[in-house]
N, C-alpha and C positions, 0 to 999 in steps of 0.2 A: 332495416336498411345493409347490414352489412352482409346479408345471403345475396344480397343483391350484388354488393363491390366483391366481394370472393367470385359469383358467377361471371361476372363481367371479367375478373381477371382471369380466370379460369378460359373462356372467349376469345379472350386476348393470346393467350399461350397456344391455344389450340389454332386460332388463325395462324399463327407466326408457323407450326409445325406443321399443317395443312398448308403453307405457301411453300415452304419449302421443299416439300414432297411430291407438289406438281411440279415443282421445277425441276426436282430430280429427274423425274417422269418423263418431262419435255426435253432435258439434256439427254437422258438415256433415249428417247426415240429420235432425236436428231443422228444419234450414231449407229442405226440400224444399219446392217443383219449383224454389226459386233456383241457379242454378248446377249445373242439372241433368247439363251435359255432365261436369262433372268428376269424375263416380261412380265410372267406372272407374280414373281416376287415386288416388285417393285409397284406393277401395277393394285395390287393387294395390300398394299404399306401406303399408297396415296388414297386408296378408296376408304380404308379403315382413319387414316387421319379426317378426310371429310366428314364421314358418320359421325364420328366422335364429336366433330364441331359443330354437325348438327344437331344431335342431340344435345349438348351444350347449349346452343340458342333456344332452343325449344324450354329447355329448363329453365332460360335467363328469362324468355318470354310471359312463361307462365307466372312466375317469381314476381316481374313487372305487375301482371293482370291480376295479381293477388293482393296487391297492395293496396 
């Protein structure tokens, strides 16, 4: 059970990080074309945050299914 609790904590932390990255990307997009060279960096950061969140959610689902 503690593996599930730990994974759930990880998912919650990653959800927060992904939401922050999403808002940063949104705010950045509103200011375009200012700082347009940063598009790839900010988009990659957001992509990575959501990819990590997706993997953690899948791992949590597998742990819950295995119990």
